[in-house]
C-alpha positions, 0 to 999 in steps of 0.5 A: 505548500498544501497537503490533504489536510488543507484540502479537508479545510478548504473544500467543504463542497458536498459530493453533489456539488463537487465530484469525487476525485483522487484526493478524496480517494487518498483520504478514504484510503488513509482512514483505513489505518484507524479503528472503526466501530463494527456498527454503521457509524457516521464519520461525524460521530467518531470518538476522536479521543480513541483514534490515535495519539499521533498529533498529525493523525488526530488533526486529520481525523478532526478535520474529516469529522467536521468537514461538510464533505465527509461528516455524513459518510457512513462506515461499515463492515470494518474488519481487522485480521492478523494471523502470524501462522499464515503470515497475513495482515489484513484490514478493510472498511467500507464507506457509504458516500452520500451520492449513493456510491461506496468506497471500499478501503484497504489498509496498508502495511502496519509495523508488524513483522507479519505484515512486512513478511507478507509484503515480501512474500509478494515477490514469489507468491500470488495470491498472498493471504491478504489478497485472497481476503481482499477479494472475499471482502469485496465480493461480500460487501458488493453482494450485500450493498448493490451500489456502484463502488470505488476500491482503493488503498495506500501502500499494500492497500493499493495492491489489494485493491487492484488484485480484488478488482481484477478478480471479481466476477463480471457482474460485480466488476461492471459496477466498479467506478475506479480502482485507486492504488496510492503508491501501492507495490506492483505484482509479479510479472505473470499477473500482468499478462492475465485476462483478468488484469488486462480487462480491468487495467483501464479502471486503475489509477495509480498515483506515486510520488516522484521518488517512489520506492514502495509504489515502484516495487515489482511490476506495473503496467497501468498508467500512473500519475507522478505527483510532487512531494515535500519529502525525499526518498522513502519518506515520500511514501507518507501521504502527508507529504503529497502536495495539492493545489486547487483541489488536485495533486500537483502532477510531475512529468517524470520520476526522479533519476534515483527512483528509475535506478532503484526500480531497475536495480530491484526488478533486475535483481528479482529477475535474476533469482528463481521464485524458490531462491526468493522464497528461501532468502526472504524466509531466512531474512525474517527468521533472523529478524524474529530471533530478536523476540520482537514483533515490529520493525519499530521495536527492532530499529529501536533495540537493534544494538542490544539485539545484535548478538541474537541476530548474529547467532541466528545467522550462524545457525542458518543451515548451509543451503540457506547461507548459500542462497543468501550469499548468492542473493547479495551477490546478485543485488550488488551486480544489479546495482553496478550494472545499472549505475549508468542510469545515475550518470549525467549524459554529456 
């Protein structure tokens, strides 16, 4: 079974010989997870020794910078900004393609609590700081470089791409070729009814694996492609698991039953809570997580047992109002799980 690493190895045609496609978008979206020089740099000139210690990522970068299709792409306007105070995690980079177009790539969520808190805030807040930053970034880059362009990202990066694309002024949005959301979460329902979204949604291509969880969070109205993954459950969010054949993703007809169930549970659960209730619950949850003194979910996961006393004390210290909302939230989630259980039952 082949993935985008095989695509990098097999497809050495230039963009003049073979037009830009969804796999190209995923590759450029995934590149946003790496650090880039602040100066204009061809991909073939990147120093692979400074990219990552993760073997599959090193192999990914190696194939990108040696690919006839990608090596002459230039990176520019790299930015990275995490602000704990306003709960913002944002990073972006622009790629100048040899066919006189460009791709604006937004990074998805990293492992920091700040990054994940901002994601959770999307359940009650629009725009979150990274969405504002994404719009400002696209406006700045497109005014400086008068090319037609793609916008894209993986995970939260896909959400940022859609938000930015929908809110550009008309004279800039007409230059958008396509907006790619690779398993990016949706939005609160009100956003989908705005004229900004309705006017641009036909340019959005959303791609989700069959057991998508992240990409089916909140609400989405645009048509989405369902693709095959070699993983299961939440692990399908990893782009390395997305399968390709003949330079295309392998397309499936339907989401898995488990995904339909999970999506319905979460959306019904959120609908049962007011925005204020969602905010209080999320703030309380992250207050508890921050009590560990750790700054990333990876650290919390590895040290959960040793930090359990801190967590229990933090829960105990929550005021009565917060405890009340947490209890109500848990009850609403359980109710939604039970109400939608029939979606997992086989029909006779």
